[in-house]
PyMOL Python script that loads the backbone (N, CA, C, O; Angstrom):
from pymol import cmd

cmd.read_pdbstr("""\
ATOM      1  N   GLU A   1       5.984   0.672 -17.028  1.00  0.00           N
ATOM      2  CA  GLU A   1       4.920   1.320 -17.419  1.00  0.00           C
ATOM      3  C   GLU A   1       4.083   1.713 -16.293  1.00  0.00           C
ATOM      4  O   GLU A   1       3.630   0.981 -15.413  1.00  0.00           O
ATOM      5  N   VAL A   2       3.905   3.267 -16.475  1.00  0.00           N
ATOM      6  CA  VAL A   2       2.854   3.614 -15.531  1.00  0.00           C
ATOM      7  C   VAL A   2       1.634   4.085 -16.167  1.00  0.00           C
ATOM      8  O   VAL A   2       1.485   4.624 -17.263  1.00  0.00           O
ATOM      9  N   ARG A   3       0.528   3.682 -14.988  1.00  0.00           N
ATOM     10  CA  ARG A   3      -1.013   3.950 -15.649  1.00  0.00           C
ATOM     11  C   ARG A   3      -1.913   4.348 -14.856  1.00  0.00           C
ATOM     12  O   ARG A   3      -1.985   3.987 -13.681  1.00  0.00           O
ATOM     13  N   ALA A   4      -2.839   5.282 -15.521  1.00  0.00           N
ATOM     14  CA  ALA A   4      -4.031   5.548 -14.396  1.00  0.00           C
ATOM     15  C   ALA A   4      -4.893   4.463 -14.255  1.00  0.00           C
ATOM     16  O   ALA A   4      -5.089   3.837 -15.297  1.00  0.00           O
ATOM     17  N   VAL A   5      -5.699   3.904 -12.838  1.00  0.00           N
ATOM     18  CA  VAL A   5      -6.190   2.953 -12.750  1.00  0.00           C
ATOM     19  C   VAL A   5      -7.668   3.461 -12.281  1.00  0.00           C
ATOM     20  O   VAL A   5      -7.616   4.337 -11.419  1.00  0.00           O
ATOM     21  N   ALA A   6      -8.858   3.105 -12.656  1.00  0.00           N
ATOM     22  CA  ALA A   6     -10.003   3.653 -11.878  1.00  0.00           C
ATOM     23  C   ALA A   6     -10.601   2.515 -11.034  1.00  0.00           C
ATOM     24  O   ALA A   6     -11.535   2.754 -10.269  1.00  0.00           O
ATOM     25  N   THR A   7     -10.161   1.474 -11.138  1.00  0.00           N
ATOM     26  CA  THR A   7     -10.713   0.229 -10.694  1.00  0.00           C
ATOM     27  C   THR A   7     -10.368  -0.917 -10.218  1.00  0.00           C
ATOM     28  O   THR A   7      -9.883  -1.547 -11.157  1.00  0.00           O
ATOM     29  N   ALA A   8     -10.346  -1.753  -8.945  1.00  0.00           N
ATOM     30  CA  ALA A   8      -9.677  -2.716  -9.164  1.00  0.00           C
ATOM     31  C   ALA A   8      -9.506  -3.796  -9.786  1.00  0.00           C
ATOM     32  O   ALA A   8      -8.749  -4.652  -9.329  1.00  0.00           O
ATOM     33  N   ALA A   9     -10.147  -3.963 -10.902  1.00  0.00           N
ATOM     34  CA  ALA A   9      -9.935  -5.066 -12.067  1.00  0.00           C
ATOM     35  C   ALA A   9      -8.950  -4.435 -12.454  1.00  0.00           C
ATOM     36  O   ALA A   9      -7.834  -4.924 -12.278  1.00  0.00           O
ATOM     37  N   GLU A  10      -9.087  -3.330 -13.010  1.00  0.00           N
ATOM     38  CA  GLU A  10      -7.580  -2.952 -14.081  1.00  0.00           C
ATOM     39  C   GLU A  10      -6.762  -2.766 -13.185  1.00  0.00           C
ATOM     40  O   GLU A  10      -5.699  -2.733 -13.804  1.00  0.00           O
ATOM     41  N   ALA A  11      -6.378  -2.519 -11.405  1.00  0.00           N
ATOM     42  CA  ALA A  11      -4.903  -2.946 -11.126  1.00  0.00           C
ATOM     43  C   ALA A  11      -5.029  -4.110 -10.960  1.00  0.00           C
ATOM     44  O   ALA A  11      -4.049  -4.319 -11.675  1.00  0.00           O
ATOM     45  N   ARG A  12      -5.367  -5.215 -10.642  1.00  0.00           N
ATOM     46  CA  ARG A  12      -5.297  -6.083 -11.191  1.00  0.00           C
ATOM     47  C   ARG A  12      -4.087  -7.070 -11.274  1.00  0.00           C
ATOM     48  O   ARG A  12      -3.501  -7.923 -10.607  1.00  0.00           O
ATOM     49  N   ALA A  13      -4.057  -6.336 -12.702  1.00  0.00           N
ATOM     50  CA  ALA A  13      -2.676  -6.136 -14.009  1.00  0.00           C
ATOM     51  C   ALA A  13      -1.216  -5.594 -13.558  1.00  0.00           C
ATOM     52  O   ALA A  13      -0.274  -5.605 -14.350  1.00  0.00           O
ATOM     53  N   CYS A  14      -1.105  -5.150 -12.318  1.00  0.00           N
ATOM     54  CA  CYS A  14      -0.548  -4.555 -12.171  1.00  0.00           C
ATOM     55  C   CYS A  14       0.453  -4.879 -10.919  1.00  0.00           C
ATOM     56  O   CYS A  14      -0.269  -5.133  -9.955  1.00  0.00           O
ATOM     57  N   HIS A  15       1.886  -4.975 -10.541  1.00  0.00           N
ATOM     58  CA  HIS A  15       2.632  -5.382  -9.956  1.00  0.00           C
ATOM     59  C   HIS A  15       2.284  -4.069  -8.197  1.00  0.00           C
ATOM     60  O   HIS A  15       1.986  -4.430  -7.058  1.00  0.00           O
ATOM     61  N   LEU A  16       2.450  -2.952  -8.607  1.00  0.00           N
ATOM     62  CA  LEU A  16       2.002  -2.132  -7.519  1.00  0.00           C
ATOM     63  C   LEU A  16       0.824  -0.762  -7.665  1.00  0.00           C
ATOM     64  O   LEU A  16       0.768  -0.126  -8.717  1.00  0.00           O
ATOM     65  N   THR A  17       0.156  -0.512  -6.782  1.00  0.00           N
ATOM     66  CA  THR A  17      -0.497   0.289  -7.030  1.00  0.00           C
ATOM     67  C   THR A  17      -0.042   1.478  -5.713  1.00  0.00           C
ATOM     68  O   THR A  17       0.562   1.264  -4.663  1.00  0.00           O
ATOM     69  N   PHE A  18      -0.726   3.032  -6.389  1.00  0.00           N
ATOM     70  CA  PHE A  18      -0.106   4.337  -5.520  1.00  0.00           C
ATOM     71  C   PHE A  18      -1.297   4.939  -5.527  1.00  0.00           C
ATOM     72  O   PHE A  18      -1.683   5.282  -6.645  1.00  0.00           O
ATOM     73  N   GLY A  19      -2.218   5.248  -4.341  1.00  0.00           N
ATOM     74  CA  GLY A  19      -3.065   5.833  -3.540  1.00  0.00           C
ATOM     75  C   GLY A  19      -2.729   7.282  -3.503  1.00  0.00           C
ATOM     76  O   GLY A  19      -1.815   7.213  -2.681  1.00  0.00           O
ATOM     77  N   PRO A  20      -2.813   8.575  -3.809  1.00  0.00           N
ATOM     78  CA  PRO A  20      -2.337  10.008  -3.765  1.00  0.00           C
ATOM     79  C   PRO A  20      -3.132  10.061  -2.484  1.00  0.00           C
ATOM     80  O   PRO A  20      -3.848   9.070  -2.338  1.00  0.00           O
ATOM     81  N   ARG A  21      -3.183  10.785  -1.703  1.00  0.00           N
ATOM     82  CA  ARG A  21      -3.841  11.435  -0.865  1.00  0.00           C
ATOM     83  C   ARG A  21      -5.353  12.081  -1.329  1.00  0.00           C
ATOM     84  O   ARG A  21      -6.427  12.023  -0.731  1.00  0.00           O
ATOM     85  N   ASP A  22      -5.034  12.669  -2.530  1.00  0.00           N
ATOM     86  CA  ASP A  22      -6.501  12.809  -2.876  1.00  0.00           C
ATOM     87  C   ASP A  22      -7.563  11.926  -3.539  1.00  0.00           C
ATOM     88  O   ASP A  22      -8.735  12.299  -3.580  1.00  0.00           O
ATOM     89  N   GLN A  23      -7.177  10.801  -4.040  1.00  0.00           N
ATOM     90  CA  GLN A  23      -7.825   9.365  -3.711  1.00  0.00           C
ATOM     91  C   GLN A  23      -7.412   8.207  -2.925  1.00  0.00           C
ATOM     92  O   GLN A  23      -6.761   7.196  -3.188  1.00  0.00           O
ATOM     93  N   ARG A  24      -8.148   8.787  -1.588  1.00  0.00           N
ATOM     94  CA  ARG A  24      -8.008   7.766  -0.310  1.00  0.00           C
ATOM     95  C   ARG A  24      -9.605   7.113  -0.637  1.00  0.00           C
ATOM     96  O   ARG A  24      -9.808   6.089   0.015  1.00  0.00           O
ATOM     97  N   SER A  25      -9.898   7.219  -0.864  1.00  0.00           N
ATOM     98  CA  SER A  25     -11.923   6.219  -1.044  1.00  0.00           C
ATOM     99  C   SER A  25     -11.036   5.167  -2.503  1.00  0.00           C
ATOM    100  O   SER A  25     -11.175   3.945  -2.542  1.00  0.00           O
ATOM    101  N   LEU A  26     -10.246   5.880  -3.484  1.00  0.00           N
ATOM    102  CA  LEU A  26     -10.177   4.503  -4.489  1.00  0.00           C
ATOM    103  C   LEU A  26      -9.183   3.811  -3.839  1.00  0.00           C
ATOM    104  O   LEU A  26      -9.451   2.656  -3.510  1.00  0.00           O
ATOM    105  N   ALA A  27      -7.998   4.293  -3.554  1.00  0.00           N
ATOM    106  CA  ALA A  27      -7.156   3.661  -2.855  1.00  0.00           C
ATOM    107  C   ALA A  27      -7.707   2.713  -2.059  1.00  0.00           C
ATOM    108  O   ALA A  27      -7.149   1.637  -2.276  1.00  0.00           O
ATOM    109  N   ARG A  28      -8.573   2.629  -1.215  1.00  0.00           N
ATOM    110  CA  ARG A  28      -8.978   1.960   0.721  1.00  0.00           C
ATOM    111  C   ARG A  28      -9.921   0.399  -0.969  1.00  0.00           C
ATOM    112  O   ARG A  28      -9.827  -0.826  -1.040  1.00  0.00           O
ATOM    113  N   SER A  29     -10.628   1.396  -1.860  1.00  0.00           N
ATOM    114  CA  SER A  29     -11.572   0.129  -2.659  1.00  0.00           C
ATOM    115  C   SER A  29     -10.481  -0.835  -3.090  1.00  0.00           C
ATOM    116  O   SER A  29     -10.367  -2.056  -2.978  1.00  0.00           O
ATOM    117  N   ILE A  30      -9.838  -0.038  -3.535  1.00  0.00           N
ATOM    118  CA  ILE A  30      -8.585  -1.192  -4.722  1.00  0.00           C
ATOM    119  C   ILE A  30      -7.830  -2.462  -3.730  1.00  0.00           C
ATOM    120  O   ILE A  30      -7.618  -3.647  -3.986  1.00  0.00           O
ATOM    121  N   ALA A  31      -7.501  -1.517  -2.336  1.00  0.00           N
ATOM    122  CA  ALA A  31      -6.135  -2.471  -1.059  1.00  0.00           C
ATOM    123  C   ALA A  31      -7.151  -3.357  -0.814  1.00  0.00           C
ATOM    124  O   ALA A  31      -6.749  -4.481  -0.510  1.00  0.00           O
ATOM    125  N   VAL A  32      -8.878  -3.143  -0.865  1.00  0.00           N
ATOM    126  CA  VAL A  32      -9.839  -4.063  -0.291  1.00  0.00           C
ATOM    127  C   VAL A  32     -10.027  -5.330  -1.329  1.00  0.00           C
ATOM    128  O   VAL A  32      -9.787  -6.461  -0.906  1.00  0.00           O
ATOM    129  N   GLU A  33     -10.459  -5.135  -2.694  1.00  0.00           N
ATOM    130  CA  GLU A  33     -10.629  -5.916  -3.659  1.00  0.00           C
ATOM    131  C   GLU A  33      -9.857  -6.957  -3.970  1.00  0.00           C
ATOM    132  O   GLU A  33     -10.142  -8.083  -4.378  1.00  0.00           O
ATOM    133  N   LEU A  34      -8.592  -6.308  -3.665  1.00  0.00           N
ATOM    134  CA  LEU A  34      -7.098  -7.110  -4.457  1.00  0.00           C
ATOM    135  C   LEU A  34      -6.590  -7.990  -3.056  1.00  0.00           C
ATOM    136  O   LEU A  34      -5.615  -8.740  -3.089  1.00  0.00           O
ATOM    137  N   ARG A  35      -7.332  -7.789  -1.962  1.00  0.00           N
ATOM    138  CA  ARG A  35      -7.106  -8.228  -0.557  1.00  0.00           C
ATOM    139  C   ARG A  35      -6.214  -9.861  -1.234  1.00  0.00           C
ATOM    140  O   ARG A  35      -6.724 -10.587  -2.088  1.00  0.00           O
ATOM    141  N   GLY A  36      -5.274 -10.032  -0.788  1.00  0.00           N
ATOM    142  CA  GLY A  36      -4.571 -11.943  -0.735  1.00  0.00           C
ATOM    143  C   GLY A  36      -4.185 -11.762  -2.085  1.00  0.00           C
ATOM    144  O   GLY A  36      -4.254 -12.899  -2.552  1.00  0.00           O
ATOM    145  N   GLU A  37      -3.762 -10.873  -3.125  1.00  0.00           N
ATOM    146  CA  GLU A  37      -3.284 -10.605  -4.171  1.00  0.00           C
ATOM    147  C   GLU A  37      -1.757 -10.145  -4.104  1.00  0.00           C
ATOM    148  O   GLU A  37      -1.197  -9.570  -3.171  1.00  0.00           O
ATOM    149  N   PRO A  38      -1.159 -10.595  -5.486  1.00  0.00           N
ATOM    150  CA  PRO A  38       0.351  -9.924  -5.483  1.00  0.00           C
ATOM    151  C   PRO A  38       1.060  -9.063  -5.943  1.00  0.00           C
ATOM    152  O   PRO A  38       2.118  -9.060  -6.573  1.00  0.00           O
ATOM    153  N   VAL A  39      -0.213  -7.668  -5.245  1.00  0.00           N
ATOM    154  CA  VAL A  39      -0.146  -6.693  -5.604  1.00  0.00           C
ATOM    155  C   VAL A  39       0.318  -5.589  -4.428  1.00  0.00           C
ATOM    156  O   VAL A  39      -0.263  -5.329  -3.374  1.00  0.00           O
ATOM    157  N   LEU A  40       1.578  -5.020  -4.973  1.00  0.00           N
ATOM    158  CA  LEU A  40       2.087  -4.071  -3.372  1.00  0.00           C
ATOM    159  C   LEU A  40       0.860  -2.651  -3.488  1.00  0.00           C
ATOM    160  O   LEU A  40       0.794  -1.821  -4.394  1.00  0.00           O
ATOM    161  N   SER A  41       0.131  -2.737  -2.451  1.00  0.00           N
ATOM    162  CA  SER A  41      -0.690  -1.388  -2.526  1.00  0.00           C
ATOM    163  C   SER A  41       0.285  -0.222  -1.320  1.00  0.00           C
ATOM    164  O   SER A  41       0.791  -0.336  -0.204  1.00  0.00           O
ATOM    165  N   VAL A  42       0.150   0.783  -2.283  1.00  0.00           N
ATOM    166  CA  VAL A  42       0.490   1.689  -1.883  1.00  0.00           C
ATOM    167  C   VAL A  42      -0.165   3.205  -1.774  1.00  0.00           C
ATOM    168  O   VAL A  42      -0.763   3.811  -2.663  1.00  0.00           O
ATOM    169  N   ALA A  43       0.147   3.681  -0.299  1.00  0.00           N
ATOM    170  CA  ALA A  43      -0.959   5.351  -0.693  1.00  0.00           C
ATOM    171  C   ALA A  43      -0.671   5.987   0.494  1.00  0.00           C
ATOM    172  O   ALA A  43      -0.290   5.462   1.540  1.00  0.00           O
ATOM    173  N   GLU A  44      -0.883   7.187   0.259  1.00  0.00           N
ATOM    174  CA  GLU A  44       0.077   8.150   1.034  1.00  0.00           C
ATOM    175  C   GLU A  44      -1.157   9.215   1.716  1.00  0.00           C
ATOM    176  O   GLU A  44      -1.320  10.415   1.497  1.00  0.00           O
ATOM    177  N   TYR A  45      -2.002   8.210   2.688  1.00  0.00           N
ATOM    178  CA  TYR A  45      -2.601   8.468   4.281  1.00  0.00           C
ATOM    179  C   TYR A  45      -2.215   7.523   4.985  1.00  0.00           C
ATOM    180  O   TYR A  45      -2.074   6.338   4.683  1.00  0.00           O
ATOM    181  N   ASP A  46      -1.975   8.240   6.284  1.00  0.00           N
ATOM    182  CA  ASP A  46      -1.938   7.532   7.436  1.00  0.00           C
ATOM    183  C   ASP A  46      -2.465   6.131   7.924  1.00  0.00           C
ATOM    184  O   ASP A  46      -1.680   5.351   8.464  1.00  0.00           O
ATOM    185  N   ARG A  47      -3.806   5.804   7.734  1.00  0.00           N
ATOM    186  CA  ARG A  47      -4.440   5.154   8.271  1.00  0.00           C
ATOM    187  C   ARG A  47      -4.591   3.690   6.987  1.00  0.00           C
ATOM    188  O   ARG A  47      -5.479   2.861   7.188  1.00  0.00           O
ATOM    189  N   PHE A  48      -3.932   3.579   6.115  1.00  0.00           N
ATOM    190  CA  PHE A  48      -3.955   2.875   4.703  1.00  0.00           C
ATOM    191  C   PHE A  48      -4.138   1.602   5.163  1.00  0.00           C
ATOM    192  O   PHE A  48      -5.061   0.875   4.794  1.00  0.00           O
ATOM    193  N   THR A  49      -3.222   1.277   6.022  1.00  0.00           N
ATOM    194  CA  THR A  49      -2.333  -0.095   6.595  1.00  0.00           C
ATOM    195  C   THR A  49      -3.745  -0.756   7.705  1.00  0.00           C
ATOM    196  O   THR A  49      -3.995  -1.929   7.985  1.00  0.00           O
ATOM    197  N   HIS A  50      -4.262   0.165   8.020  1.00  0.00           N
ATOM    198  CA  HIS A  50      -5.218  -0.250   8.802  1.00  0.00           C
ATOM    199  C   HIS A  50      -6.876  -0.827   7.980  1.00  0.00           C
ATOM    200  O   HIS A  50      -7.763  -1.464   8.548  1.00  0.00           O
ATOM    201  N   VAL A  51      -6.871  -0.385   6.631  1.00  0.00           N
ATOM    202  CA  VAL A  51      -7.877  -0.680   6.141  1.00  0.00           C
ATOM    203  C   VAL A  51      -7.341  -1.850   4.955  1.00  0.00           C
ATOM    204  O   VAL A  51      -7.914  -2.030   3.880  1.00  0.00           O
ATOM    205  N   GLY A  52      -6.545  -2.329   5.255  1.00  0.00           N
ATOM    206  CA  GLY A  52      -6.461  -3.736   4.141  1.00  0.00           C
ATOM    207  C   GLY A  52      -4.887  -3.150   3.120  1.00  0.00           C
ATOM    208  O   GLY A  52      -4.127  -3.916   2.526  1.00  0.00           O
ATOM    209  N   GLY A  53      -4.772  -1.748   3.175  1.00  0.00           N
ATOM    210  CA  GLY A  53      -3.130  -1.663   2.276  1.00  0.00           C
ATOM    211  C   GLY A  53      -2.217  -1.982   3.053  1.00  0.00           C
ATOM    212  O   GLY A  53      -2.346  -2.075   4.273  1.00  0.00           O
ATOM    213  N   MET A  54      -0.926  -2.234   2.245  1.00  0.00           N
ATOM    214  CA  MET A  54      -0.034  -2.633   1.873  1.00  0.00           C
ATOM    215  C   MET A  54       1.258  -1.782   2.614  1.00  0.00           C
ATOM    216  O   MET A  54       2.061  -2.333   3.367  1.00  0.00           O
ATOM    217  N   ILE A  55       1.295  -0.432   2.274  1.00  0.00           N
ATOM    218  CA  ILE A  55       2.565   0.061   2.885  1.00  0.00           C
ATOM    219  C   ILE A  55       1.418   1.925   2.691  1.00  0.00           C
ATOM    220  O   ILE A  55       0.797   2.376   1.729  1.00  0.00           O
ATOM    221  N   ALA A  56       1.660   2.524   4.255  1.00  0.00           N
ATOM    222  CA  ALA A  56       1.055   3.994   3.850  1.00  0.00           C
ATOM    223  C   ALA A  56       2.358   5.033   4.837  1.00  0.00           C
ATOM    224  O   ALA A  56       3.040   4.852   5.845  1.00  0.00           O
ATOM    225  N   LEU A  57       2.121   6.347   3.640  1.00  0.00           N
ATOM    226  CA  LEU A  57       3.373   7.120   3.294  1.00  0.00           C
ATOM    227  C   LEU A  57       2.672   8.392   3.407  1.00  0.00           C
ATOM    228  O   LEU A  57       1.696   8.923   2.876  1.00  0.00           O
ATOM    229  N   GLU A  58       4.102   8.871   4.883  1.00  0.00           N
ATOM    230  CA  GLU A  58       3.349  10.373   5.059  1.00  0.00           C
ATOM    231  C   GLU A  58       4.401  10.983   5.517  1.00  0.00           C
ATOM    232  O   GLU A  58       5.436  10.444   5.908  1.00  0.00           O
ATOM    233  N   ILE A  59       4.051  12.619   5.458  1.00  0.00           N
ATOM    234  CA  ILE A  59       4.937  13.258   5.649  1.00  0.00           C
ATOM    235  C   ILE A  59       5.386  14.328   6.910  1.00  0.00           C
ATOM    236  O   ILE A  59       4.975  15.450   7.204  1.00  0.00           O
ATOM    237  N   GLU A  60       6.521  13.360   7.565  1.00  0.00           N
ATOM    238  CA  GLU A  60       6.625  14.102   9.294  1.00  0.00           C
ATOM    239  C   GLU A  60       7.853  14.621   9.113  1.00  0.00           C
ATOM    240  O   GLU A  60       8.909  14.170   8.670  1.00  0.00           O
ATOM    241  N   ARG A  61       7.299  16.279   9.801  1.00  0.00           N
ATOM    242  CA  ARG A  61       8.807  17.378  10.126  1.00  0.00           C
ATOM    243  C   ARG A  61       9.273  16.988   8.259  1.00  0.00           C
ATOM    244  O   ARG A  61       9.938  15.956   8.165  1.00  0.00           O
ATOM    245  N   GLY A  62       9.085  17.446   7.395  1.00  0.00           N
ATOM    246  CA  GLY A  62       9.578  17.038   5.946  1.00  0.00           C
ATOM    247  C   GLY A  62      10.491  16.153   5.308  1.00  0.00           C
ATOM    248  O   GLY A  62      11.242  16.233   4.336  1.00  0.00           O
ATOM    249  N   LYS A  63      10.116  15.028   6.396  1.00  0.00           N
ATOM    250  CA  LYS A  63      10.384  13.547   5.476  1.00  0.00           C
ATOM    251  C   LYS A  63       9.278  12.778   5.612  1.00  0.00           C
ATOM    252  O   LYS A  63       8.260  13.080   6.234  1.00  0.00           O
ATOM    253  N   VAL A  64       9.514  11.697   4.968  1.00  0.00           N
ATOM    254  CA  VAL A  64       9.230  10.523   4.014  1.00  0.00           C
ATOM    255  C   VAL A  64       9.058   9.319   5.365  1.00  0.00           C
ATOM    256  O   VAL A  64       9.981   8.592   5.734  1.00  0.00           O
ATOM    257  N   ALA A  65       7.807   9.328   5.902  1.00  0.00           N
ATOM    258  CA  ALA A  65       7.879   8.363   6.789  1.00  0.00           C
ATOM    259  C   ALA A  65       7.137   6.870   6.525  1.00  0.00           C
ATOM    260  O   ALA A  65       6.956   6.754   5.313  1.00  0.00           O
ATOM    261  N   PHE A  66       6.734   5.896   7.136  1.00  0.00           N
ATOM    262  CA  PHE A  66       6.181   4.794   6.143  1.00  0.00           C
ATOM    263  C   PHE A  66       5.773   3.904   7.352  1.00  0.00           C
ATOM    264  O   PHE A  66       6.524   3.867   8.327  1.00  0.00           O
ATOM    265  N   GLU A  67       4.259   2.963   7.330  1.00  0.00           N
ATOM    266  CA  GLU A  67       3.856   1.825   7.715  1.00  0.00           C
ATOM    267  C   GLU A  67       4.064   1.009   7.137  1.00  0.00           C
ATOM    268  O   GLU A  67       4.157   1.290   5.942  1.00  0.00           O
ATOM    269  N   ILE A  68       4.283  -0.519   7.504  1.00  0.00           N
ATOM    270  CA  ILE A  68       4.293  -1.902   6.842  1.00  0.00           C
ATOM    271  C   ILE A  68       2.893  -2.499   7.335  1.00  0.00           C
ATOM    272  O   ILE A  68       2.758  -2.448   8.557  1.00  0.00           O
ATOM    273  N   SER A  69       2.008  -2.958   6.746  1.00  0.00           N
ATOM    274  CA  SER A  69       1.637  -3.577   6.979  1.00  0.00           C
ATOM    275  C   SER A  69       2.171  -5.124   6.926  1.00  0.00           C
ATOM    276  O   SER A  69       1.937  -5.552   5.796  1.00  0.00           O
ATOM    277  N   ARG A  70       2.803  -6.119   7.740  1.00  0.00           N
ATOM    278  CA  ARG A  70       3.456  -7.542   6.766  1.00  0.00           C
ATOM    279  C   ARG A  70       1.902  -8.532   6.913  1.00  0.00           C
ATOM    280  O   ARG A  70       1.792  -9.494   6.153  1.00  0.00           O
ATOM    281  N   SER A  71       1.206  -8.347   7.523  1.00  0.00           N
ATOM    282  CA  SER A  71       0.261  -9.500   7.276  1.00  0.00           C
ATOM    283  C   SER A  71      -0.494  -9.314   6.161  1.00  0.00           C
ATOM    284  O   SER A  71      -1.206 -10.290   5.924  1.00  0.00           O
ATOM    285  N   GLU A  72      -0.628  -8.144   5.158  1.00  0.00           N
ATOM    286  CA  GLU A  72      -0.982  -7.839   4.049  1.00  0.00           C
ATOM    287  C   GLU A  72      -0.102  -8.245   3.509  1.00  0.00           C
ATOM    288  O   GLU A  72      -0.732  -8.610   2.517  1.00  0.00           O
ATOM    289  N   ALA A  73       0.550  -8.423   3.367  1.00  0.00           N
ATOM    290  CA  ALA A  73       1.967  -8.394   2.163  1.00  0.00           C
ATOM    291  C   ALA A  73       2.342  -9.685   2.309  1.00  0.00           C
ATOM    292  O   ALA A  73       2.990 -10.179   1.387  1.00  0.00           O
ATOM    293  N   ASP A  74       1.988 -10.596   3.616  1.00  0.00           N
ATOM    294  CA  ASP A  74       2.189 -11.379   3.726  1.00  0.00           C
ATOM    295  C   ASP A  74       0.412 -12.740   3.057  1.00  0.00           C
ATOM    296  O   ASP A  74       0.316 -13.959   2.918  1.00  0.00           O
ATOM    297  N   ARG A  75      -0.280 -11.912   2.919  1.00  0.00           N
ATOM    298  CA  ARG A  75      -1.384 -12.452   2.837  1.00  0.00           C
ATOM    299  C   ARG A  75      -1.405 -12.470   1.090  1.00  0.00           C
ATOM    300  O   ARG A  75      -2.102 -13.180   0.364  1.00  0.00           O
ATOM    301  N   GLY A  76      -0.207 -11.246   0.631  1.00  0.00           N
ATOM    302  CA  GLY A  76      -0.730 -11.116  -0.893  1.00  0.00           C
ATOM    303  C   GLY A  76       0.445 -12.114  -1.609  1.00  0.00           C
ATOM    304  O   GLY A  76       0.466 -12.150  -2.840  1.00  0.00           O
ATOM    305  N   GLY A  77       1.340 -12.858  -0.902  1.00  0.00           N
ATOM    306  CA  GLY A  77       2.516 -13.500  -1.256  1.00  0.00           C
ATOM    307  C   GLY A  77       3.252 -12.854  -1.733  1.00  0.00           C
ATOM    308  O   GLY A  77       3.649 -13.092  -2.874  1.00  0.00           O
ATOM    309  N   LEU A  78       3.762 -11.628  -0.886  1.00  0.00           N
ATOM    310  CA  LEU A  78       4.975 -10.764  -1.132  1.00  0.00           C
ATOM    311  C   LEU A  78       5.738 -10.761  -0.376  1.00  0.00           C
ATOM    312  O   LEU A  78       5.193 -10.896   0.720  1.00  0.00           O
ATOM    313  N   LYS A  79       7.229 -10.644  -0.253  1.00  0.00           N
ATOM    314  CA  LYS A  79       8.258 -10.800   0.950  1.00  0.00           C
ATOM    315  C   LYS A  79       8.471  -9.450   1.542  1.00  0.00           C
ATOM    316  O   LYS A  79       7.399  -8.908   1.272  1.00  0.00           O
ATOM    317  N   VAL A  80       9.029  -8.763   2.041  1.00  0.00           N
ATOM    318  CA  VAL A  80       8.683  -7.315   2.504  1.00  0.00           C
ATOM    319  C   VAL A  80      10.439  -7.534   3.480  1.00  0.00           C
ATOM    320  O   VAL A  80      10.516  -8.365   4.385  1.00  0.00           O
ATOM    321  N   SER A  81      11.650  -6.665   3.081  1.00  0.00           N
ATOM    322  CA  SER A  81      12.845  -6.778   3.065  1.00  0.00           C
ATOM    323  C   SER A  81      12.643  -6.897   4.713  1.00  0.00           C
ATOM    324  O   SER A  81      11.624  -7.229   5.318  1.00  0.00           O
ATOM    325  N   SER A  82      13.856  -6.545   5.205  1.00  0.00           N
ATOM    326  CA  SER A  82      14.238  -6.773   6.709  1.00  0.00           C
ATOM    327  C   SER A  82      15.055  -5.546   6.856  1.00  0.00           C
ATOM    328  O   SER A  82      15.283  -5.203   8.016  1.00  0.00           O
ATOM    329  N   LYS A  83      15.359  -5.090   6.255  1.00  0.00           N
ATOM    330  CA  LYS A  83      15.942  -3.772   6.127  1.00  0.00           C
ATOM    331  C   LYS A  83      14.755  -2.390   5.346  1.00  0.00           C
ATOM    332  O   LYS A  83      14.723  -1.160   5.386  1.00  0.00           O
ATOM    333  N   LEU A  84      14.025  -3.349   4.771  1.00  0.00           N
ATOM    334  CA  LEU A  84      12.840  -2.328   4.921  1.00  0.00           C
ATOM    335  C   LEU A  84      11.861  -2.263   6.138  1.00  0.00           C
ATOM    336  O   LEU A  84      11.201  -1.270   6.445  1.00  0.00           O
ATOM    337  N   LEU A  85      11.864  -3.444   6.774  1.00  0.00           N
ATOM    338  CA  LEU A  85      10.981  -3.387   7.921  1.00  0.00           C
ATOM    339  C   LEU A  85      11.793  -2.362   9.326  1.00  0.00           C
ATOM    340  O   LEU A  85      11.332  -1.736  10.280  1.00  0.00           O
ATOM    341  N   ARG A  86      13.148  -2.615   8.822  1.00  0.00           N
ATOM    342  CA  ARG A  86      13.755  -1.869  10.416  1.00  0.00           C
ATOM    343  C   ARG A  86      13.831  -0.594   9.733  1.00  0.00           C
ATOM    344  O   ARG A  86      14.498   0.115  10.486  1.00  0.00           O
ATOM    345  N   LEU A  87      13.489   0.112   8.657  1.00  0.00           N
ATOM    346  CA  LEU A  87      13.253   1.466   9.014  1.00  0.00           C
ATOM    347  C   LEU A  87      11.656   2.082   8.758  1.00  0.00           C
ATOM    348  O   LEU A  87      11.452   3.233   9.145  1.00  0.00           O
ATOM    349  N   ALA A  88      10.616   1.382   8.161  1.00  0.00           N
ATOM    350  CA  ALA A  88       9.606   1.603   8.822  1.00  0.00           C
ATOM    351  C   ALA A  88       9.285   2.346  10.460  1.00  0.00           C
ATOM    352  O   ALA A  88       9.900   2.248  11.522  1.00  0.00           O
ATOM    353  N   ARG A  89       8.232   2.984  10.133  1.00  0.00           N
ATOM    354  CA  ARG A  89       8.042   3.809  11.541  1.00  0.00           C
ATOM    355  C   ARG A  89       7.354   2.880  12.136  1.00  0.00           C
ATOM    356  O   ARG A  89       7.228   3.290  13.290  1.00  0.00           O
ATOM    357  N   ALA A  90       6.925   2.050  12.058  1.00  0.00           N
ATOM    358  CA  ALA A  90       5.215   0.776  12.520  1.00  0.00           C
ATOM    359  C   ALA A  90       5.683  -0.578  11.453  1.00  0.00           C
ATOM    360  O   ALA A  90       6.099  -0.469  10.299  1.00  0.00           O
ATOM    361  N   VAL A  91       5.483  -1.769  12.184  1.00  0.00           N
ATOM    362  CA  VAL A  91       5.039  -2.684  11.592  1.00  0.00           C
ATOM    363  C   VAL A  91       3.773  -3.566  12.146  1.00  0.00           C
ATOM    364  O   VAL A  91       3.729  -4.136  13.237  1.00  0.00           O
ATOM    365  N   ARG A  92       2.964  -3.548  11.346  1.00  0.00           N
ATOM    366  CA  ARG A  92       1.459  -4.530  11.504  1.00  0.00           C
ATOM    367  C   ARG A  92       1.193  -5.503  10.972  1.00  0.00           C
ATOM    368  O   ARG A  92       0.114  -6.052  11.193  1.00  0.00           O
TER     369      ARG A  92
END
""", "prot")
cmd.dss("prot")
cmd.show_as("cartoon", "prot")
cmd.util.cbc("prot")
cmd.orient("prot")
């Protein structure tokens, strides 16, 4: 099921949250509010892993690139596969 959420309380019931580029502040506030919860937070901007998000997506030279905050995933009790970690542009 896919649903739009406007608050961290609504996002708490999800397994994954995605913040598009034009919703940076909402994605950031949800990631901060859900820190330590088992909810995978993904957003489409480069500094997301620096503000509490787990995966930051970007388009580089026409390809999808991503950073992973392993520490944030660990904090939420989520395991990131070693294969995914190898594909990441950066792991924090």
